[in-house]
C-alpha positions as CSV (number, residue, x, y, z in Angstrom):
1,M,7.1,-4.3,-12.9
2,T,6.9,-0.5,-12.4
3,G,10.0,1.6,-12.1
4,V,10.2,4.9,-10.2
5,G,12.8,7.4,-9.2
6,S,16.3,6.4,-8.2
7,G,16.2,2.6,-8.3
8,V,12.8,1.9,-6.8
9,R,10.6,-0.7,-8.5
10,V,7.2,-2.4,-7.8
11,R,6.7,-6.1,-8.3
12,T,4.2,-8.7,-7.2
13,M,4.8,-9.9,-3.6
14,T,5.8,-13.5,-3.1
15,E,5.9,-15.9,-0.2
16,D,9.6,-15.2,0.1
17,D,8.8,-11.5,0.8
18,V,6.6,-12.2,3.8
19,A,9.4,-12.0,6.5
20,R,10.5,-8.6,5.4
21,V,6.9,-7.4,4.9
22,M,6.1,-8.5,8.4
23,E,9.0,-6.4,9.8
24,L,7.5,-3.4,8.0
25,E,4.0,-4.3,9.1
26,R,4.9,-4.4,12.8
27,A,7.0,-1.2,12.6
28,T,4.3,0.7,10.8
29,F,1.1,-0.5,12.5
30,L,2.3,-1.4,16.0
31,D,-0.7,-2.6,17.9
32,D,-2.9,-2.9,14.8
33,A,-0.4,-5.1,12.8
34,W,-1.7,-8.1,11.0
35,S,-0.3,-11.5,12.0
36,E,2.0,-13.4,9.7
37,S,-0.7,-16.1,9.1
38,L,-3.2,-13.4,8.1
39,M,-0.7,-11.9,5.7
40,R,-0.1,-15.3,4.2
41,Q,-3.8,-15.9,3.8
42,E,-4.2,-12.6,2.1
43,L,-1.4,-13.3,-0.3
44,A,-3.0,-16.6,-1.2
45,E,-6.5,-15.2,-1.7
46,A,-7.6,-15.1,-5.4
47,T,-9.3,-11.7,-5.0
48,R,-6.1,-10.0,-3.6
49,R,-3.2,-8.4,-5.3
50,Y,-0.1,-7.6,-3.2
51,F,3.0,-5.7,-4.3
52,V,6.3,-4.7,-2.9
53,A,8.4,-1.7,-3.6
54,E,12.1,-2.4,-3.6
55,T,15.2,-0.3,-3.9
56,R,18.9,-1.0,-4.8
57,P,21.1,-1.2,-3.0
58,C,19.9,-2.1,0.4
59,P,20.8,0.8,2.8
60,E,22.2,-1.8,5.2
61,D,24.4,-3.5,2.5
62,P,27.9,-3.4,4.1
63,R,29.3,-5.9,1.6
64,G,28.2,-3.8,-1.3
65,T,26.4,-6.7,-3.0
66,G,23.8,-4.4,-4.6
67,E,21.1,-6.6,-3.1
68,A,17.5,-5.3,-3.5
69,W,15.7,-4.3,-0.3
70,I,11.9,-4.1,0.2
71,C,11.1,-0.6,1.4
72,G,7.3,-0.8,1.1
73,Y,4.3,-2.9,0.2
74,A,0.6,-2.6,-0.6
75,G,-2.4,-4.7,-1.1
76,L,-5.7,-4.5,-3.0
77,R,-8.9,-6.5,-2.6
78,T,-10.5,-6.9,-6.0
79,V,-14.2,-7.7,-6.5
80,P,-15.2,-5.7,-9.6
81,P,-16.7,-3.2,-9.9
82,E,-15.3,-2.4,-6.4
83,G,-12.0,-2.7,-4.8
84,D,-10.5,-2.0,-1.4
85,V,-7.0,-0.8,-0.6
86,Q,-6.1,-3.3,2.1
87,T,-2.9,-1.8,3.2
88,I,0.0,0.4,2.3
89,A,3.2,0.7,4.3
90,V,6.5,2.3,3.6
91,D,9.7,2.1,5.7
92,E,10.1,5.3,7.7
93,G,13.5,5.9,6.2
94,Q,11.9,6.1,2.8
95,W,9.1,8.5,3.7
96,G,8.8,11.5,1.4
97,K,10.7,9.8,-1.5
98,G,7.6,8.9,-3.6
99,V,7.4,5.2,-2.5
100,G,3.8,5.5,-1.2
101,T,2.8,7.5,-4.3
102,T,4.3,4.8,-6.5
103,L,2.6,2.0,-4.7
104,L,-0.8,3.7,-4.7
105,T,-0.5,4.5,-8.4
106,H,0.3,0.8,-9.0
107,L,-2.8,-0.3,-7.0
108,L,-5.1,2.1,-8.9
109,D,-3.6,1.0,-12.3
110,T,-4.2,-2.6,-11.3
111,A,-7.8,-1.8,-10.2
112,R,-8.5,-0.1,-13.5
113,D,-7.1,-3.0,-15.5
114,L,-9.4,-5.4,-13.6
115,G,-12.5,-3.3,-14.3
116,I,-12.8,-1.8,-10.8
117,I,-14.6,1.5,-10.8
118,D,-14.9,2.4,-7.1
119,V,-11.9,2.0,-4.8
120,F,-12.5,2.2,-1.0
121,L,-10.1,2.4,1.9
122,E,-9.9,3.1,5.6
123,V,-7.2,5.3,7.1
124,R,-6.5,6.2,10.7
125,S,-8.0,9.5,11.7
126,D,-4.7,10.5,13.3
127,N,-2.6,9.9,10.1
128,P,-2.7,13.2,8.2
129,R,0.2,12.2,5.9
130,A,-1.7,9.3,4.5
131,R,-5.0,11.2,4.3
132,E,-3.4,13.9,2.2
133,L,-1.8,11.3,-0.1
134,Y,-5.3,9.8,-0.7
135,R,-6.9,13.2,-1.3
136,R,-4.2,14.0,-3.9
137,F,-5.3,10.8,-5.7
138,G,-9.0,11.9,-5.7
139,F,-10.2,10.0,-2.7
140,G,-13.0,11.7,-0.8
141,E,-14.1,11.1,2.8
142,I,-17.4,9.3,2.9
143,G,-17.7,8.2,6.5
144,V,-16.2,7.4,9.9
145,R,-15.9,4.0,11.7
146,R,-15.7,4.8,15.4
147,G,-13.2,2.7,17.3
148,Y,-12.1,0.8,14.2
149,Y,-8.5,0.9,15.4
150,R,-7.4,0.3,19.0
151,D,-6.9,4.0,19.7
152,A,-8.3,5.8,16.7
153,D,-11.3,6.0,14.4
154,A,-11.1,5.1,10.7
155,I,-11.9,7.6,8.0
156,V,-13.6,5.7,5.1
157,M,-12.6,7.1,1.7
158,R,-13.7,6.4,-1.9
159,R,-12.4,7.2,-5.3
160,S,-14.4,6.6,-8.5
161,D,-12.3,6.0,-11.6
162,T,-12.6,8.9,-14.0
163,G,-10.2,7.5,-16.6
164,T,-7.2,9.5,-15.3
165,R,-4.1,8.2,-13.5
166,G,-2.1,9.4,-10.5
167,P,-2.4,12.4,-8.2
168,G,-5.2,14.7,-9.1
169,A,-7.2,11.9,-10.7
């Protein structure tokens, strides 16, 4: 488990998390959202590592139970020496609070621990916020996949492990 900021932690995603993760998936990716069955297949795949970020208390916790709430998730495909960031999503109410940075750091640490040298990803061409996050982590643009998303191209990015962690690596 990884801790960050005010009560946010990262842990391995479980089957019990899929319902909430799918809420985030549909809210974040709209027409490009994965199906629940695809998410469950990904979670069961031996070459995948999926994580959730959760915070306490849940913002919608009227009873004050202190119940944890999933505010983001991320996935990594691992086939050393290469890996692929499959997805990162953060609840819109948590944007700008370091959740995406924490999830990406966790994915890259996991990749390094598994002997992955090159990490690839695709990001929507019309998502400057995500593209900037990836640049801060040392990802560079290496190509474009035209029409990859229903209404946007994908920018293909790569980061080679230089032995450093986090933004600026």
